C-alpha positions in Angstrom: 20.7 2.2 13.8 21.9 1.8 10.3 18.0 1.4 8.0 17.4 1.1 4.1 14.0 1.9 3.0 13.4 0.6 -0.5 11.0 3.4 -2.3 11.8 5.8 0.2 11.4 8.6 -2.0 7.3 7.3 -2.2 4.3 8.4 -0.8 4.5 6.2 2.4 8.3 5.8 2.4 8.6 9.4 2.3 7.2 9.6 6.0 9.2 6.1 6.8 12.5 8.1 6.3 11.3 11.3 8.3 10.2 9.0 11.2 13.8 7.1 11.0 16.2 10.5 10.7 13.8 11.7 14.0 15.3 9.3 15.8 18.5 10.1 14.7 19.4 6.9 12.4 21.2 6.7 9.4 18.9 6.5 6.7 20.0 4.9 3.3 17.0 5.3 0.6 17.1 3.1 -2.8 14.8 3.8 -5.5 14.1 3.9 -9.2 16.1 7.4 -9.5 18.1 9.4 -6.9 15.8 11.3 -4.9 17.8 14.9 -4.6 15.2 15.9 -2.0 16.5 12.8 0.1 20.0 13.9 -0.4 19.1 17.4 1.5 17.6 15.6 4.4 20.6 14.1 5.1 19.7 10.6 3.2 22.1 8.7 1.1 19.9 8.2 -1.9 20.7 5.9 -4.6 19.2 4.6 -7.6 18.7 0.9 -7.7 16.5 -1.5 -9.7 15.1 -4.3 -7.6 15.4 -6.8 -10.1 19.3 -5.9 -10.1 20.2 -8.6 -7.4 24.0 -7.5 -7.0 22.9 -4.1 -6.5 20.5 -4.6 -4.0 23.1 -6.8 -1.9 25.2 -3.5 -2.1 22.7 -1.4 -0.9 21.8 -3.7 2.1 25.7 -3.9 3.2 26.1 -2.5 6.8 22.2 -2.2 7.3 20.8 -3.3 10.7 17.3 -3.5 9.4 15.3 -2.8 6.2 11.9 -1.4 5.3 10.7 -3.2 2.2 8.1 -0.5 0.7 8.6 0.0 -2.8 6.1 -2.2 -5.1 4.5 -2.0 -8.2 1.0 -0.9 -7.8 -2.3 -0.8 -10.0 -5.1 -2.4 -11.8 -3.8 -3.3 -15.0 -0.8 -4.9 -17.0 1.0 -8.1 -17.4 1.8 -10.8 -14.9 5.1 -10.5 -15.6 5.0 -6.5 -15.0 3.5 -7.1 -11.4 5.1 -10.4 -11.1 9.3 -9.2 -11.6 9.4 -5.9 -9.2 6.7 -7.6 -6.5 7.9 -11.0 -6.3 11.0 -11.3 -7.2 12.9 -7.7 -6.3 10.7 -8.7 -2.8 13.2 -12.3 -3.1 16.4 -10.2 -3.9 15.7 -8.1 -0.6 15.5 -11.0 1.3 18.2 -12.7 -0.2 20.1 -9.3 0.4 19.4 -9.4 3.6 20.5 -12.7 4.8 24.0 -12.6 2.7 24.6 -9.1 4.4 23.7 -10.0 7.8 20.3 -7.4 7.9 18.7 -8.7 11.2 15.3 -6.9 10.6 12.9 -7.2 7.9 9.7 -4.6 7.5 7.7 -5.8 4.7 4.6 -2.9 3.1 2.0 -5.7 2.4 -1.7 -5.2 1.3 -4.9 -6.3 2.4 -4.9 -7.3 -1.3 -3.5 -10.3 -0.6 -6.6 -11.8 0.9 -8.8 -10.6 -1.9 -11.4 -13.5 -3.0 -14.2 -11.7 -4.2 -16.5 -11.8 -1.5 -17.3 -8.9 1.1 -15.2 -8.7 4.4 -16.3 -7.4 7.2 -14.0 -7.4 10.2 -11.5 -10.0 8.8 -8.8 -11.1 10.9 -5.3 -12.2 10.0 -6.4 -15.6 9.8 -8.0 -15.1 6.4 -6.4 -17.1 4.1 -4.5 -15.6 0.9 -7.1 -15.1 -2.3 -7.1 -16.7 -5.4 -9.7 -15.0 -7.2 -7.6 -14.8 -10.8 -9.0 -10.7 -11.1 -5.9 -8.6 -10.0 -2.3 -9.5 -10.7 -1.2 -6.9 -7.9 -2.9 -9.1 -5.2 -1.6 -12.5 -6.6 2.2 -10.8 -6.8 1.8 -9.0 -3.4 0.3 -12.5 -2.2 3.7 -14.2 -3.0 5.9 -11.9 -1.5 4.4 -11.4 1.7 4.6 -15.3 1.5 8.3 -15.3 1.0 9.1 -12.4 4.0 7.0 -14.4 6.0 8.8 -17.6 5.4 11.9 -16.3 5.4 11.8 -15.5 9.1 14.7 -17.4 11.2 17.2 -16.1 13.8 19.4 -14.7 11.3 16.3 -12.8 10.1 13.7 -11.2 12.0 10.5 -10.3 9.7 6.8 -8.9 9.8 4.5 -8.0 7.2 2.0 -5.0 7.7 -1.3 -4.7 5.0 -1.8 -0.8 5.6 -5.6 -0.3 3.6 -6.5 2.3 1.0 -3.6 5.1 2.1 -4.7 8.3 1.8 -3.1 12.1 2.9 -1.0 15.1 2.0 1.2 14.2 -1.2 -1.0 11.0 -2.2 -0.1 10.3 -5.9 -2.7 8.0 -6.7 -5.9 7.3 -4.4 -7.9 10.6 -4.3 -6.2 12.4 -6.8 -7.4 9.8 -9.8 -11.0 10.0 -7.8 -11.3 13.6 -8.5 -9.9 13.7 -11.9 -12.5 11.1 -12.6 -15.1 13.1 -10.8 -14.3 15.8 -12.2 -14.7 14.5 -15.9 -18.0 13.1 -15.3 -16.4 9.0 -15.5 -17.1 8.1 -12.1 -20.2 6.4 -11.1 -21.5 5.2 -7.5 -21.1 1.3 -7.9 -23.5 -0.9 -5.9 -26.0 0.6 -3.8 -23.1 3.1 -1.8 -23.7 2.0 1.9 -20.3 -0.2 1.4 -17.9 0.0 4.4 -14.2 0.4 3.4 -11.4 0.7 5.9 -8.7 3.8 5.3 -5.5 4.6 6.6 -4.0 7.9 7.1 -0.6 8.0 5.8 1.2 9.1 8.7 0.0 6.6 10.9 0.6 3.7 8.4 4.3 5.2 9.2 4.3 5.2 12.7 2.5 1.6 12.2 5.6 0.5 10.4 8.2 1.7 13.2 6.0 0.4 15.6 6.5 -3.1 13.6 10.7 -2.4 13.8 10.5 -2.1 17.9 8.3 -5.5 18.1 10.8 -7.6 16.4 12.7 -7.5 19.8 9.5 -9.5 20.6 9.0 -13.6 19.1 5.1 -12.9 19.4 5.6 -10.6 15.8 8.4 -12.7 14.3 7.0 -14.1 10.8 3.5 -12.4 11.1 1.4 -10.2 9.1 -1.0 -7.1 10.4 -3.7 -5.5 9.0 -3.1 -1.7 9.6 -6.3 1.1 9.3 -7.8 3.7 11.2 -9.6 1.1 12.8 -12.8 3.1 12.4 -14.5 1.7 8.5 -16.1 4.7 6.7 -19.1 4.6 4.4 -16.8 5.1 1.2 -19.0 6.7 -1.2 -20.1 9.4 1.2 -16.7 9.7 2.4 -15.4 10.6 -1.3 -18.4 13.1 -1.4 -17.0 14.6 1.6 -13.8 15.5 0.0 -15.1 16.4 -3.7 -17.5 19.0 -1.6 -14.6 20.4 0.1 -12.6 21.1 -2.5 -16.0 22.6 -4.4 -17.0 20.0 -6.8 -20.7 18.4 -7.1 -21.6 15.2 -5.2 -21.7 11.9 -7.0 -25.0 10.6 -7.3 -25.4 8.5 -10.3 -25.1 4.7 -9.8 -24.2 1.8 -11.6 -24.8 -2.1 -10.1 -22.6 -4.4 -9.7 -23.6 -6.4 -12.0 -23.2 -3.8 -14.5 -20.1 -2.7 -13.6 -18.8 -6.5 -13.6 -19.9 -6.8 -17.0 -18.0 -3.2 -18.0 -15.2 -4.5 -16.6 -15.0 -7.9 -18.6 -15.5 -6.2 -22.0 -12.6 -3.0 -21.0 -10.1 -6.3 -19.8 -11.1 -8.0 -23.1 -10.9 -4.9 -25.6 -7.8 -3.7 -23.7 -5.9 -6.6 -23.9 -6.5 -7.6 -27.8 -5.4 -3.6 -29.0 -2.8 -4.3 -26.6 -3.2 -0.6 -24.5 -1.0 0.0 -21.6 -3.2 2.4 -19.7 -5.9 1.4 -16.8 -9.4 0.4 -18.4 -12.0 2.9 -17.7 -13.5 -0.1 -15.3 -12.2 -3.7 -14.4 -13.7 -6.2 -12.6 -11.4 -6.2 -9.5 -12.3 -2.2 -9.3 -15.7 -3.2 -9.4 -15.5 -5.4 -6.5 -13.7 -3.3 -4.5 -16.4 -0.2 -5.2 -19.2 -1.9 -4.7 -18.6 -4.1 -1.3 -17.6 -4.1 2.2 -13.7 -4.5 2.9 -13.2 -3.8 5.9 -10.6 -5.5 9.0 -9.9 -5.9 12.7 -6.9 -4.6 13.7 -6.8 -5.7 17.2 -3.7 -8.3 16.6 -1.5 -4.6 15.7 -2.9 -2.9 19.0 -1.6 -5.8 21.0 1.5 -7.0 19.2 2.7 -3.7 17.9 1.3 -1.3 20.2 -0.8 0.3 17.0 -2.9 3.4 18.0 -3.9 5.3 15.5 -3.5 9.1 16.3 -4.9 10.9 13.5 -8.3 11.4 14.1 -10.3 11.3 10.8 -11.7 15.3 10.7 -8.0 16.0 11.4 -6.7 13.9 8.2 -9.1 15.0 6.1 -8.4 18.9 6.9 -4.8 18.0 5.7 -5.3 16.0 2.9 -8.0 18.9 1.1 -5.2 21.5 2.0 -2.6 19.6 0.1 -5.5 18.6 -2.5 -6.6 22.0 -3.0 -2.6 23.5 -2.9 -2.4 21.2 -6.2 -5.1 22.4 -7.7 -7.6 19.6 -7.2 
């Protein structure tokens, strides 16, 4: 099989690439720049902007399947900065698949597509798309997911996965940012510190993507989305404190109420817009909601339809993650 991975040099994308290579597949990866480390593995690595429809079409030429992993993530930026890569880029991938005869498309989505400012406890795929207006990322990814699922047809079978809070060795975003903010004294427990959230070990997230590719032989999964996680939500703040402790840093103890965090987030958002700052504010309303409320999901559908079974026990996942963070000086 010949497979294209968008964002194959990224955190999750690299894990997917390695699993495809282990199966003996031909793998092509596209990203904002060529990746010599992928080329060294035998991957055809191509620099390609997802907004360049012709380049995306060329990259899809001759492929049997596409994993669309690349996206702009984050909590701050203009609507255009999220809409173009996340929706327009995805639309270009869909159109390229259709024009080049690619028969399978596995799309990496996010549980944020159902963010609605409410606590979610064991939510399943019947949840509607959110419409809070607090996150350009969530809205743009919802549009992208809807486009992928709506494109499912006899010529192109599609499926979307929603892995929640991916962590593990090589994590460039989630835990490094948490550790940096904790070390500098800029992180507080938001709310009562008892909220439960889903997390997903990167290796299991990658396995779920390969499962989804295989499952596209079955009509049951066509045009559907699936939540992905370790299947056992964690208490967010004790979980983060266990990581800080493993790295030799003091635990987080100081708290701020959700109401205060929302107020600070609103102030920061307004100030950042007025002065035109591009970097993430210290707090936003979206982040405040995510840090204080429960948000975990049922993965029954992924177990049944995709055969997904998280295989990495949390102690093992944390051990590998801590070793990597220590190696990188965190």
